[in-house]
RODO-2510 file (C-alpha; in nm, 4 decimals, decimal comma):
residues 76
     n   res          X          Y          Z
     1     x     7,8964     6,6789    15,5538
     2     x     7,9711     6,4010    15,3070
     3     x     8,3468     6,4234    15,3539
     4     x     8,3202     6,3526    15,7275
     5     x     8,1106     6,0402    15,6647
     6     x     8,3526     5,9244    15,3963
     7     x     8,6431     5,9751    15,6378
     8     x     8,4694     5,7620    15,9005
     9     x     8,4085     5,4938    15,6397
    10     x     8,7774     5,4930    15,5448
    11     x     8,8813     5,4611    15,9104
    12     x     8,6398     5,1717    15,9569
    13     x     8,7676     4,9968    15,6426
    14     x     9,1290     5,0405    15,7565
    15     x     9,0540     4,8883    16,0971
    16     x     8,8751     4,5918    15,9405
    17     x     9,1597     4,5353    15,6931
    18     x     9,4163     4,5548    15,9746
    19     x     9,2267     4,2949    16,1784
    20     x     9,1906     4,0611    15,8798
    21     x     9,5584     4,1036    15,7919
    22     x     9,6620     4,0313    16,1506
    23     x     9,4523     3,7133    16,1550
    24     x     9,5951     3,5986    15,8231
    25     x     9,9537     3,6508    15,9376
    26     x     9,9176     3,5011    16,2850
    27     x     9,6300     3,2593    16,2199
    28     x     9,8453     2,9483    16,2451
    29     x    10,0122     3,0669    16,5668
    30     x     9,6930     3,1296    16,7657
    31     x     9,6871     2,8311    17,0028
    32     x     9,3090     2,7883    17,0330
    33     x     9,2238     2,8582    16,6683
    34     x     9,0387     2,5519    16,5399
    35     x     9,0529     2,3701    16,8731
    36     x     8,7569     2,5204    17,0570
    37     x     8,4581     2,3089    17,1623
    38     x     8,2301     2,2880    16,8610
    39     x     8,5133     2,2656    16,6065
    40     x     8,4931     1,9392    16,4155
    41     x     8,7563     1,7609    16,2069
    42     x     8,6082     1,4955    15,9809
    43     x     8,8427     1,2488    15,8128
    44     x     8,6683     1,0665    15,5307
    45     x     8,8715     0,8352    15,3125
    46     x     9,1785     1,0229    15,1969
    47     x     9,0467     1,3713    15,2696
    48     x     8,9403     1,5795    15,5628
    49     x     8,6901     1,8541    15,6347
    50     x     8,7208     2,1034    15,9197
    51     x     8,4077     2,2755    16,0520
    52     x     8,5075     2,5702    16,2708
    53     x     8,1687     2,6327    16,4318
    54     x     8,2995     2,7179    16,7806
    55     x     8,5767     2,9401    16,6460
    56     x     8,3302     3,1170    16,4142
    57     x     8,1003     3,1980    16,7072
    58     x     8,3963     3,3219    16,9141
    59     x     8,5261     3,5448    16,6329
    60     x     8,1742     3,6744    16,5678
    61     x     8,1337     3,7794    16,9314
    62     x     8,4749     3,9488    16,9332
    63     x     8,4031     4,1379    16,6114
    64     x     8,0584     4,2426    16,7364
    65     x     8,2056     4,3905    17,0531
    66     x     8,4930     4,5574    16,8674
    67     x     8,2690     4,7092    16,6008
    68     x     8,0156     4,8329    16,8562
    69     x     8,2958     5,0054    17,0464
    70     x     8,4309     5,1530    16,7234
    71     x     8,0896     5,2853    16,6196
    72     x     8,0348     5,4403    16,9621
    73     x     8,3722     5,6144    16,9413
    74     x     8,3158     5,7399    16,5856
    75     x     7,9641     5,8675    16,6553
    76     x     8,0688     6,0985    16,9398
***
């Protein structure tokens, strides 16, 4: 049924939006955010560049696990 699939899509979108909103609100208060091994701060002249490679990998792993769990729950 198309309406069931659309409902699952809406639930998925709501969960993703809630996670993104939570990270935007509390992003500066997460103690390890931007300070993991592999995160680089480059100060060149009067500017700076931050490369969050370690944090990106960590967030990617967390989202992969969370989405796999969500898909398993929704496909039952």
